[in-house]
Backbone bond lengths (Angstrom), bond angles and torsions (degrees), N, CA, C in turn:
res aa  C-N    CA-C-N  psi(-1)  N-CA   C-N-CA  omega(-1)  CA-C   N-CA-C  phi
1 X - - - 1.465 - - 1.529 111.20 -
2 X 1.349 116.35 -35.07 1.456 119.49 -178.80 1.526 111.62 -63.85
3 X 1.329 116.36 -30.73 1.462 119.95 179.82 1.523 111.64 -64.28
4 X 1.338 117.16 -24.06 1.460 121.13 -176.70 1.531 112.71 -87.79
5 X 1.333 116.89 -14.55 1.469 119.48 -173.41 1.527 111.49 -64.61
6 X 1.332 117.09 -48.15 1.461 120.02 -176.62 1.531 112.14 -65.05
7 X 1.342 119.33 -48.82 1.477 118.74 176.47 1.527 112.34 -60.18
8 X 1.344 116.60 -37.84 1.462 119.91 179.02 1.525 110.98 -65.46
9 X 1.341 115.57 -39.30 1.469 120.20 179.14 1.532 110.66 -61.41
10 X 1.337 116.74 -49.67 1.460 119.89 -179.93 1.531 111.84 -67.32
11 X 1.333 116.20 -30.98 1.457 119.09 176.52 1.516 111.37 -64.79
12 X 1.329 116.09 -45.04 1.471 120.03 179.49 1.523 110.64 -68.15
13 X 1.352 115.98 -43.83 1.466 119.99 -179.23 1.534 111.19 -60.95
14 X 1.321 116.06 -47.02 1.462 119.37 -179.86 1.520 112.07 -62.20
15 X 1.336 116.12 -40.34 1.464 119.99 179.15 1.517 111.24 -63.73
16 X 1.324 116.60 -43.48 1.471 120.94 179.84 1.524 110.58 -61.59
17 X 1.334 116.73 -45.12 1.469 120.65 -179.34 1.523 110.91 -62.80
18 X 1.334 116.85 -45.94 1.459 120.10 -178.05 1.534 112.24 -66.71
19 X 1.328 116.53 -39.36 1.463 120.10 177.42 1.529 110.05 -65.86
20 X 1.351 116.06 -39.35 1.471 119.60 178.09 1.522 110.98 -62.65
21 X 1.329 117.03 -42.34 1.457 120.34 177.95 1.526 111.74 -63.40
22 X 1.334 116.78 -41.31 1.460 120.28 177.26 1.518 111.79 -63.39
23 X 1.328 117.05 -41.49 1.468 121.48 179.49 1.516 110.99 -66.59
24 X 1.344 115.88 -39.43 1.462 120.07 177.73 1.527 111.01 -61.98
25 X 1.338 117.14 -42.45 1.457 120.50 177.84 1.531 111.19 -67.61
26 X 1.316 117.55 -30.71 1.462 120.91 176.14 1.527 109.78 -64.88
27 X 1.329 116.02 -40.57 1.461 120.37 176.81 1.527 110.82 -66.32
28 X 1.337 116.14 -40.22 1.457 120.42 177.28 1.530 111.39 -63.75
29 X 1.332 116.16 -35.85 1.461 120.56 177.79 1.522 110.62 -61.85
30 X 1.332 116.56 -45.81 1.466 120.64 179.18 1.529 110.31 -62.37
31 X 1.353 115.89 -40.49 1.469 119.96 178.62 1.519 110.89 -63.52
32 X 1.350 116.97 -45.56 1.464 120.52 -177.17 1.520 111.16 -66.35
33 X 1.320 117.41 -38.48 1.459 119.89 178.19 1.526 110.48 -64.21
34 X 1.334 116.54 -35.24 1.461 120.15 175.78 1.516 111.75 -65.86
35 X 1.342 116.33 -41.85 1.467 120.97 177.61 1.519 110.69 -61.53
36 X 1.339 116.89 -45.91 1.464 120.85 -179.62 1.527 111.45 -63.97
37 X 1.332 116.12 -36.73 1.468 119.52 178.03 1.532 110.22 -65.48
38 X 1.332 116.49 -40.32 1.468 120.50 178.35 1.527 110.90 -64.37
39 X 1.342 115.88 -41.86 1.465 119.77 179.51 1.529 110.49 -64.44
40 X 1.340 116.04 -43.45 1.468 119.71 179.33 1.522 110.95 -60.86
41 X 1.338 116.40 -41.10 1.456 120.10 179.10 1.525 110.35 -65.64
42 X 1.330 117.22 -38.30 1.466 120.92 179.34 1.527 110.61 -67.26
43 X 1.333 116.51 -42.25 1.462 120.51 -179.95 1.523 110.65 -60.05
44 X 1.336 116.61 -41.30 1.452 120.73 -174.97 1.512 115.36 -90.09
45 X 1.334 117.39 8.21 1.462 120.28 -178.48 1.529 110.86 -71.39
46 X 1.316 115.48 171.33 1.460 121.17 178.91 1.531 110.12 -65.86
47 X 1.329 118.45 128.33 1.469 119.65 -178.65 1.523 112.27 -67.37
48 X 1.339 114.45 148.85 1.463 121.63 -179.65 1.526 108.16 -122.39
49 X 1.333 115.49 173.73 1.462 120.03 176.42 1.527 109.51 -67.35
50 X 1.321 116.61 151.01 1.453 122.09 179.41 1.528 109.58 -62.19
51 X 1.339 117.97 124.13 1.471 119.75 179.20 1.525 111.84 -59.88
52 X 1.322 115.65 153.44 1.457 120.47 -179.61 1.519 111.24 -62.48
53 X 1.323 116.47 -43.67 1.461 121.09 178.56 1.530 109.12 -133.39
54 X 1.306 117.28 84.84 1.473 119.99 -178.82 1.520 111.97 -59.62
55 X 1.330 115.41 138.88 1.461 122.58 -178.35 1.532 109.15 -108.94
56 X 1.340 118.24 120.46 1.474 119.84 -178.86 1.523 113.75 -57.81
57 X 1.330 117.29 -29.39 1.458 119.93 -179.38 1.519 112.15 -77.36
58 X 1.324 116.43 -36.38 1.461 120.54 -173.20 1.523 113.50 -99.86
59 X 1.319 117.03 -26.66 1.462 120.21 -169.38 1.523 114.60 -108.92
60 X 1.329 118.60 5.02 1.461 119.77 176.22 1.529 109.42 -60.30
61 X 1.327 116.41 132.65 1.463 126.47 -177.90 1.538 113.43 77.10
62 X 1.325 118.03 -0.31 1.463 119.71 179.53 1.529 110.00 -61.05
63 X 1.346 118.61 125.69 1.465 120.41 177.64 1.530 110.40 -78.21
64 X 1.319 115.96 130.69 1.467 120.68 -178.12 1.524 109.64 -133.55
65 X 1.326 114.90 162.08 1.459 121.04 172.80 1.518 108.30 -133.59
66 X 1.329 116.48 135.92 1.465 122.04 -179.56 1.523 108.87 -140.71
67 X 1.319 115.16 150.20 1.463 121.24 174.94 1.512 108.78 -121.84
68 X 1.323 115.70 147.75 1.452 119.67 -178.86 1.513 111.37 163.94
69 X 1.338 115.82 -143.46 1.453 121.57 -173.66 1.520 111.22 -119.77
70 X 1.340 116.08 122.91 1.462 121.41 168.48 1.520 107.50 -80.00
71 X 1.324 117.10 113.38 1.459 120.17 -177.74 1.528 109.90 -81.43
72 X 1.328 115.38 177.58 1.461 120.15 175.41 1.525 111.58 -97.73
73 X 1.341 116.55 15.21 1.464 121.86 177.64 1.532 108.04 -90.78
74 X 1.312 116.69 111.70 1.464 121.34 -169.87 1.522 112.37 -127.64
75 X 1.308 113.42 154.02 1.466 123.22 167.28 1.522 106.64 -121.97
76 X 1.328 116.59 139.60 1.463 121.28 -177.35 1.532 109.11 -114.64
77 X 1.321 115.83 121.01 1.464 122.42 -176.90 1.523 109.15 -109.74
78 X 1.320 116.19 117.76 1.463 120.49 -179.63 1.524 109.75 -69.36
79 X 1.323 116.14 129.81 1.468 121.56 -179.56 1.521 107.69 -147.27
80 X 1.318 116.58 -168.56 1.462 120.52 177.53 1.511 109.71 -153.36
81 X 1.329 115.05 153.50 1.458 121.29 172.80 1.517 108.69 -127.34
82 X 1.311 115.77 158.09 1.462 120.53 -177.82 1.520 111.71 -63.00
83 X 1.328 117.06 -39.28 1.463 120.55 -174.06 1.528 113.25 -82.72
84 X 1.338 117.16 -35.60 1.460 120.65 -172.86 1.522 112.52 -102.06
85 X 1.316 116.98 -33.63 1.456 121.07 -173.91 1.511 110.17 95.65
86 X 1.335 117.89 -137.22 1.461 121.80 -177.60 1.527 110.55 -66.68
87 X 1.335 115.11 135.44 1.463 122.07 178.58 1.528 108.01 -143.08
88 X 1.313 115.35 172.98 1.461 121.28 169.26 1.522 108.78 -121.52
89 X 1.336 115.86 129.92 1.453 120.25 170.15 1.522 107.05 -82.19
90 X 1.322 116.60 136.12 1.464 122.10 -177.89 1.532 108.40 -102.41
91 X 1.328 115.30 112.15 1.463 121.82 178.33 1.521 107.22 -104.38
92 X 1.328 116.75 119.52 1.459 122.08 -173.10 1.524 110.89 -116.99
93 X 1.332 115.64 143.73 1.462 119.63 170.34 1.530 108.01 -72.57
94 X 1.336 116.01 126.98 1.465 121.35 -177.27 1.522 108.89 -117.77
95 X 1.348 116.53 126.10 1.456 121.87 179.56 1.526 108.95 -101.11
96 X 1.326 115.70 115.54 1.458 120.04 -177.70 1.526 110.23 -76.90
97 X 1.323 116.13 164.29 1.457 121.28 -178.55 1.524 112.23 -64.26
98 X 1.326 117.20 -24.39 1.462 119.52 179.84 1.531 112.65 -95.75
99 X 1.335 116.69 16.26 1.460 120.24 170.10 1.517 116.21 91.67
100 X 1.311 118.97 9.00 1.464 120.86 177.85 1.525 110.07 -89.92
101 X 1.335 115.19 157.23 1.469 121.10 174.28 1.528 107.71 -123.49
102 X 1.330 115.88 121.63 1.457 121.69 179.26 1.521 108.31 -130.63
103 X 1.325 115.69 173.29 1.459 121.90 177.87 1.515 110.13 -93.83
104 X 1.323 116.60 137.56 1.464 121.49 176.33 1.519 109.04 -123.67
105 X 1.328 116.05 118.06 1.474 121.23 172.99 1.522 106.45 -84.32
106 X 1.335 115.68 97.64 1.464 120.20 -172.72 1.524 112.52 -72.93
107 X 1.331 117.35 -26.34 1.453 120.75 -176.24 1.516 109.51 137.05
108 X 1.338 115.88 -148.85 1.459 119.01 -173.40 1.523 112.17 -127.37
109 X 1.336 112.16 156.37 1.467 120.77 171.84 1.528 107.32 -132.22
110 X 1.317 116.47 160.76 1.459 120.01 174.91 1.523 109.66 -67.30
111 X 1.309 116.36 157.27 1.462 120.25 -175.47 1.525 112.15 -59.24
112 X 1.334 116.92 -34.50 1.459 119.22 -178.68 1.527 112.43 -72.90
113 X 1.343 116.68 -13.16 1.462 120.54 179.48 1.524 112.48 -101.22
114 X 1.314 116.33 12.38 1.469 120.98 -177.18 1.521 112.35 -54.81
115 X 1.302 117.40 -47.60 1.456 121.26 -172.64 1.527 114.00 -100.29
116 X 1.329 117.19 13.95 1.464 119.91 175.24 1.532 108.77 -65.56
117 X 1.324 116.98 133.74 1.452 120.88 -179.38 1.526 110.65 -67.37
118 X 1.323 115.66 126.27 1.461 121.93 175.22 1.528 106.56 -115.59
119 X 1.310 115.43 106.15 1.467 120.99 -173.04 1.526 110.76 -68.53
120 X 1.346 116.89 151.42 1.474 119.92 175.51 1.522 110.67 -58.30
121 X 1.328 115.73 146.43 1.454 119.49 179.23 1.514 110.13 -156.79
122 X 1.316 115.66 145.30 1.456 120.66 175.10 1.523 108.92 -71.93
123 X 1.328 116.18 141.48 1.461 119.16 -176.56 1.521 109.86 -158.31
124 X 1.305 114.16 158.07 1.462 122.03 169.47 1.523 107.51 -113.68
125 X 1.311 115.82 125.37 1.460 121.28 -176.73 1.526 110.38 -109.26
126 X 1.303 115.13 140.59 1.463 122.37 169.49 1.524 106.65 -122.51
127 X 1.312 116.66 125.57 1.463 119.55 -177.90 1.509 111.66 -166.62
128 X 1.318 115.44 -166.05 1.465 121.36 -176.96 1.519 110.51 -125.07
129 X 1.304 115.85 140.57 1.456 120.66 175.10 1.519 109.58 -71.39
130 X 1.316 116.39 140.27 1.458 119.90 178.99 1.530 109.47 -155.35
131 X 1.323 114.30 144.30 1.457 122.34 173.72 1.527 106.05 -123.69
132 X 1.340 118.30 81.55 1.468 120.86 -171.85 1.522 112.30 -63.75
133 X 1.330 114.74 143.28 1.477 121.25 173.37 1.524 106.94 -109.97
134 X 1.323 116.07 82.66 1.461 121.37 -171.98 1.531 113.10 -105.21
135 X 1.311 117.51 -4.42 1.464 120.11 -174.82 1.526 110.86 -98.56
136 X 1.336 115.39 132.75 1.455 121.21 172.89 1.524 108.34 -135.14
137 X 1.319 116.37 -168.92 1.453 120.38 -175.93 1.514 114.29 -66.51
138 X 1.323 117.80 -15.45 1.466 121.25 -178.14 1.531 113.04 -100.93
139 X 1.333 117.18 -2.95 1.462 120.50 -176.69 1.530 110.27 -79.24
140 X 1.334 118.20 125.38 1.470 119.91 178.22 1.522 111.35 -64.05
141 X 1.327 115.42 159.17 1.458 119.97 174.70 1.525 109.66 -71.69
142 X 1.315 115.77 145.42 1.463 120.34 179.43 1.525 110.20 -66.04
143 X 1.341 115.45 139.62 1.459 121.75 174.77 1.526 107.07 -97.06
144 X 1.329 115.39 87.48 1.462 120.27 -173.08 1.525 110.95 -66.95
145 X 1.326 118.16 -37.45 1.467 120.78 -178.87 1.530 111.65 -62.32
146 X 1.338 116.46 -39.36 1.463 120.78 179.28 1.524 112.10 -88.30
147 X 1.327 115.96 -0.95 1.469 122.15 -176.79 1.526 111.04 54.13
148 X 1.323 115.40 49.81 1.460 122.19 172.89 1.523 107.15 -124.88
149 X 1.301 115.21 108.94 1.462 121.92 -179.56 1.521 108.92 -106.28
150 X 1.329 115.35 155.14 1.465 120.22 -178.21 1.528 112.39 -117.80
151 X 1.308 116.83 -0.83 1.461 121.70 176.84 1.522 108.04 -157.15
152 X 1.316 115.95 149.33 1.459 120.20 178.23 1.529 108.89 -85.52
153 X 1.315 115.38 78.16 1.466 121.52 178.11 1.524 107.72 -81.32
154 X 1.324 116.45 99.95 1.460 121.00 -169.06 1.529 112.17 -58.88
155 X 1.314 116.66 -46.48 1.470 118.99 -178.10 1.525 111.95 -64.14
156 X 1.326 116.47 -42.17 1.468 119.41 179.46 1.524 111.30 -66.58
157 X 1.338 116.32 -40.65 1.466 119.38 178.48 1.527 110.82 -64.72
158 X 1.332 116.09 -37.29 1.462 120.10 179.63 1.526 111.06 -64.49
159 X 1.316 116.80 -37.51 1.468 120.39 178.30 1.527 110.08 -65.00
160 X 1.324 117.21 -45.80 1.471 121.33 -177.17 1.529 111.24 -65.42
161 X 1.333 116.84 -42.08 1.470 120.28 -176.84 1.524 113.17 -94.84
162 X 1.350 115.97 1.45 1.469 121.74 177.10 1.531 111.22 57.34
163 X 1.340 114.74 54.98 1.465 121.34 178.68 1.528 109.67 -126.28
164 X 1.314 114.90 174.99 1.460 119.58 168.53 1.533 108.77 -67.85
165 X 1.335 118.24 152.18 1.469 119.96 177.11 1.527 111.16 -77.86
166 X 1.318 114.29 62.00 1.466 122.35 -176.87 1.524 107.40 -132.42
167 X 1.327 116.57 126.64 1.465 121.76 -178.75 1.522 110.35 -117.49
168 X 1.336 115.44 124.34 1.464 121.47 173.18 1.522 107.58 -103.89
169 X 1.328 116.46 117.23 1.461 120.63 176.19 1.526 106.91 -88.69
170 X 1.313 115.52 112.19 1.465 121.31 -169.31 1.524 111.41 -71.04
171 X 1.313 114.23 132.23 1.464 121.63 172.28 1.522 110.32 -100.03
172 X 1.328 115.00 -35.78 1.470 120.19 -178.62 1.524 108.31 -151.15
173 X 1.302 116.77 137.23 1.467 121.71 177.78 1.517 109.05 -131.77
174 X 1.324 116.39 131.36 1.457 121.24 177.05 1.520 108.46 -120.08
175 X 1.330 116.02 138.52 1.458 121.53 -177.94 1.510 109.29 -145.02
176 X 1.339 115.32 151.66 1.464 120.65 177.34 1.532 111.56 -81.67
177 X 1.327 115.55 -10.22 1.464 120.23 -177.06 1.518 109.15 -112.45
178 X 1.314 117.43 127.36 1.458 120.37 176.61 1.524 109.39 -75.91
179 X 1.321 116.22 144.61 1.460 120.70 -177.82 1.520 110.81 -74.21
180 X 1.330 113.99 141.97 1.456 119.80 172.44 1.516 107.96 -95.46
181 X 1.314 116.59 131.58 1.457 119.03 -179.18 1.516 111.58 86.29
182 X 1.331 116.98 -169.30 1.466 121.99 -176.73 1.527 111.41 -60.41
183 X 1.307 116.37 135.41 1.457 120.53 -179.62 1.518 110.78 -81.68
184 X 1.330 114.65 161.59 1.460 121.47 175.74 1.519 107.45 -96.57
185 X 1.328 116.57 125.09 1.465 121.48 -177.20 1.521 109.76 -94.49
186 X 1.340 118.37 120.09 1.465 119.72 -179.70 1.524 112.16 -57.69
187 X 1.315 115.14 145.33 1.461 122.40 176.38 1.523 106.53 -126.59
188 X 1.350 116.86 79.31 1.465 120.66 -169.67 1.528 113.23 -64.83
189 X 1.321 114.09 162.68 1.460 121.42 174.77 1.523 109.27 -70.08
190 X 1.327 116.49 136.89 1.465 121.23 170.29 1.527 107.98 -148.59
191 X 1.321 116.39 -174.87 1.470 120.41 -175.81 1.527 112.57 -96.62
192 X 1.339 117.76 4.44 1.462 119.53 -174.92 1.526 112.44 -65.05
193 X 1.333 116.97 -25.85 1.453 119.15 -179.14 1.508 114.52 -87.45
194 X 1.323 117.61 -1.37 1.470 121.22 179.77 1.526 108.12 -90.06
195 X 1.328 117.92 118.24 1.468 119.79 -175.74 1.524 112.58 -66.12
196 X 1.324 114.93 142.02 1.465 121.07 174.62 1.530 107.43 -144.97
197 X 1.332 115.22 84.38 1.462 121.45 -174.68 1.524 113.52 -99.70
198 X 1.317 116.69 10.33 1.466 119.40 -172.16 1.526 113.02 -65.61
199 X 1.334 117.88 -33.46 1.460 119.24 178.96 1.525 110.34 -62.27
200 X 1.329 116.75 -40.02 1.460 120.26 177.12 1.524 111.83 -62.07
201 X 1.339 115.82 -39.22 1.465 119.56 177.98 1.527 111.11 -66.63
202 X 1.344 116.24 -37.96 1.478 120.25 177.83 1.528 109.86 -58.85
203 X 1.325 115.63 -49.63 1.465 120.58 -179.66 1.528 110.56 -61.27
204 X 1.339 116.49 -40.68 1.463 120.55 -178.68 1.526 111.49 -63.07
205 X 1.332 117.15 -51.18 1.475 119.73 -175.78 1.519 112.03 -67.95
206 X 1.342 117.65 -42.57 1.462 119.40 178.05 1.534 110.57 -66.88
207 X 1.332 116.11 -36.73 1.458 119.15 176.80 1.520 111.77 -63.45
208 X 1.344 116.66 -41.92 1.471 120.42 177.25 1.523 110.99 -64.75
209 X 1.342 116.72 -35.00 1.463 119.71 177.96 1.531 110.54 -63.12
210 X 1.333 116.52 -41.98 1.470 120.22 178.80 1.527 110.26 -63.78
211 X 1.335 115.52 -43.81 1.470 119.55 178.97 1.519 110.34 -63.16
212 X 1.342 116.73 -41.52 1.473 121.09 -179.96 1.528 110.82 -60.75
213 X 1.336 116.64 -43.88 1.464 120.19 178.83 1.527 110.06 -63.25
214 X 1.331 116.78 -45.11 1.460 120.87 -178.82 1.531 111.03 -62.17
215 X 1.331 117.01 -42.97 1.458 120.51 179.97 1.521 111.39 -67.92
216 X 1.340 116.32 -36.73 1.475 119.36 177.91 1.527 110.47 -64.19
217 X 1.326 116.73 -46.15 1.463 120.17 179.69 1.530 111.05 -63.32
218 X 1.329 115.97 -39.75 1.460 120.02 178.30 1.526 110.79 -63.03
219 X 1.336 116.00 -44.20 1.467 120.43 -178.65 1.532 110.86 -65.13
220 X 1.335 116.13 -43.06 1.469 119.47 179.23 1.528 111.18 -63.82
221 X 1.317 116.42 -39.36 1.469 120.72 178.62 1.526 110.71 -63.99
222 X 1.324 116.90 -42.73 1.461 120.77 178.10 1.528 110.92 -62.67
223 X 1.330 116.40 -39.93 1.469 119.71 -179.28 1.524 110.91 -65.93
224 X 1.340 116.75 -39.11 1.468 119.74 179.37 1.519 110.84 -66.48
225 X 1.350 116.67 -41.17 1.461 119.72 178.58 1.520 110.97 -64.18
226 X 1.342 116.04 -39.63 1.476 120.09 179.16 1.513 110.66 -63.75
227 X 1.321 116.64 -40.38 1.468 120.59 179.55 1.516 111.94 -63.75
228 X 1.371 115.52 -41.70 1.466 119.02 -178.71 1.527 110.77 -67.46
229 X 1.337 115.76 -35.47 1.462 119.18 179.21 1.511 111.26 -67.82
């Protein structure tokens, strides 16, 4: 019987640890779903006027509405979508009616429409403020001369287009002038790009706990048979 105590101890200890990890991830899952629900509610709230000094910590996802001029000064950010594949996001310098210049992410165009002339036009934009963190160690450097960017680096884009470091990701744009040539399709902010892998971790830890219990019982059974033999 003494031979079984140590394996039984580690079997129970391992099971407790794995179950605790699974339960902790279950709690994290509930927390993350609450965060995503709050973000979704914030994204879909009633738009307000653009704050005088938007704060990246406090105003991310804030819905705003602005009127003014969409200029022809653009930055093109290479991206992709599931349905279309490679696209370019069109980031335009936008001049508000009260004399401010901010960045407007108008949406996407196909790669072959990257350099199509989009004439300046008066417009009213409805969208959400965002300061995307899209750059990591694998992201290429932006080719500013060729106007091919690989991440929406708000501060860098603001320097190039001489705007405030403020990005409005357009959800809806209305204009009195119809566009000539291919239109820009809005790519609004949503929560689909925010990772939520906690359910996978829950399954992993609870699954390992089941395997640990099964292996412990198997090992104890083998030890008892060996002793009897």
